[in-house]
N, C-alpha and C positions, 0 to 999 in steps of 0.2 A: 628764217634769218631775220634778226632785228634790224630795223632801219636806223640811220644816223640820228633821227629825231628821238626815237625811243631810247637809244643808247645815251644820248645827252641828258634826257630827262631822268632816266634811271641813275645815271652817274651823279647828277646833282642831288638826288634824294639819298642814295646810299652812301655818299661821301659826307653827308651832313653829320657832324658830331658836336657835342658840347665842348667847346674849346675853353681852356682855363688858363691860358697864358698867350698874350698877344705881343706882336712887335709894335713899335711906335709909328709904323708906316701910316701916313695920313690916308684918309679915304675922302675922295672928292664929293662935294655936295651934290654934284650931278648924279653920281652913282647912287648915293643914298636916296635921292628923290626918285630915280628910276626904279630902284628896288621897291620902294613904297608904292609907286604907281602900278607896277606889275602885281604886287601883293593885293592891291585893292580890288583885283578881279576875283577875289575869293567870294564864294556864294554866301548869301545871307538871306534869312527869311524875309520875304517881300521886299528885298533890296534895302533893308534897314541900315546896313553898313555901320555896325555899332562901334567900330574901332576909332581910336584917336591916339596919335603918336607925338611924343615930345623928343626931339633929337638934340642931344647935348654934346658939345665939343668944347675944347679949350677951357677957359676959366669957369664957365658955367658948369661944365662937367666936373671940374676939380672941386668947386665949392660944394656941390651936392655930395660928392664922394667924401669929402672931409667931414661934413656935418653928420652924415650917417655913420661913418666909421667911428667918430667920437662917441656917438650915442651907443653904438654896439659895444664898445670897449669899456664903457662906464656901467657897472652893474646896476646902479640905481636908475640911471637913465634908460638902460635896456629894458628893465622891467616895466617901465611906463608905456612902452610901445608894444601894441598887440595887432595882429593881423585883423583885417576887416572881414575876411572870409576864410573858410576852411579849405585849404588846398588839398590837404591829405585827410584820409579817414580818421575819425576819432578813435576807432578801434581797429587795430591791425590784425590781419590773419594771413595765412598762406594762400596763394604763393606770393602775395604782394610784399609782405614783410621780408620774405626771403630774398627777393630781388633787390629790395631797398638796401638790406644789409650787405649783400654781395657787392653792389656797385660802390657802396661807401668804403668797404674795406679793400676793394680792388684799387680804388684811388689812393687811399691812405697808404697802402702797401707800396705803391709806386713812389710815393713821396717819403717813404721811410718812417711813417707815423704809426706808432703802436697804440694799443687801446688805452694805455695809462698816460699817454702824452696829450692830456686835455688842452694844454696851452698851445701845442702845435696844431691841433685840430681846430681850435678857435681862431688861430691866426690864418689858417687856410680858408676857413669860412669867411673871415673878414675880407679876404681878397675879392669876394663877390661885390663888396661895396666900393671897390675901385674898378669895377667892370673888368677885372682880371687884366688891367693895364691896357685894355683896348682904347683906341683914340676916340671912338664913338660910343656913347651910351644912349640907350633909348628907354623911355618910360612909356608904357601903354596904359591907357585909362578907358573906362566904360561909364556911360551914364547909369546912375543908380537905379533908374526906373526899368532898365532892361532885365529880362528874366533868363532862365537857364538856356533857352534856345539861342539867345544872342551870344552867350558864352561859348556855345558849340561853334557858332559862326566865327567867333573871335579866334578860336584855336586854328581854324583853317587859314585865317589871315596871317597869324603868326608863323604857321608852317610855310606859307608862301613867301614871307619875308626871308626866312632862313634858306629856302631853296633858291630864291632869286639871288641871294648873296653868294651862294655856292656857284651859281652860273657865272658869276663875275670874279671868281677866284678868291672870294672873301669868306670869312668864317664868323660864327655867332655862338653865343651861349644864352639861352633863355634863362631868366633868373627870377624865381618866385621869392627869393630871399628879400627882395626889396619891399614886399608887401607889408612886412612888420613895421616899416618906418614910413608909412603913408602920410603921417602928419607932417614929417619933415619935408617930404617930397611936395606935399600940397602947398606948404609955406614957400619953399624955394622956387617952385614953378608957377606959383600963383594960380593953382588949380581952382576952378569954381567948385562950390560945395556939392554940386550934383555929380562930380566925377570921382570914381573910385579907381585906385591903382590896381591893374590886372597883373602886371609883372614888369620887370626890366629886361633889357637884352644888351649884351656886349656885341659890338660889330667891329671887325678889323681883319688883319692878316695874322694867321696863327704863327706862333713862334715854334719852329720845328725842333729847336734844341731842348725844349722843356719836356721832361719825362711825363708830366701829367697829360700832355697832349697825345701820348701813345695809347691812352686808354680807349679801347673799343668795347662797348657794352654788348652783352649777349642779347639775342632776340629769340623769342619762342618761334619754332617752326610753324608753318601754316597749319599743319595737321594738329597743332596744339591749341589753336584758337578758332579755326574755321570748320564749320560743318556743311558739307555739300548735300543738298536735298533735291530730289528730282532726277533729271537725266544723268547728272554727274554724282549721284549719291554714293557715299562711301560704301565699299563692299568689304 
């Protein structure tokens, strides 16, 4: 029988989803600081702690959102902005492309967007740049000297942020979409030249009335990705 501690941890992990519509409910600075403090216990090689977070609210959040949205909507400006690192593979193959397509069309179907509605899909993508209306937007950066191992560490930190938020009844959406507009972010947040944008993240209270928040993505069963060797070897 599972313990209350196990149930609480499992519930925080399994209830985490990428929320794409938030209520305007404010989030206290104390809660944000507590989430980041808990998340900072993530492991990192030789305790390098490669993460750095910028927390935006109010007019600072709104100014960044407006600048990026304007660049995204202007075709000429949009083309001038390129990601600094490749988040996705340069060549897709199964099963990854199949999963990518499925989650995309599952979301668009909920929103009533068809394949030929390019304008509607672009508008939905643009909502990324308003942090899906979340009152708190976060931008995460890493020092450019850090290598692949530190990016693995960073992933554990980001997961901790999202799980600590769930433990407090809050929701998140990690957002790689922001990386395209790193030059705008760098200018508005006065980032030093050595810092690279890793991703953004929306933080707030999910809007339960919005259909997009009903999306629950599928996960491969353990038997599909784990191989047991030794005493518990598969038979």
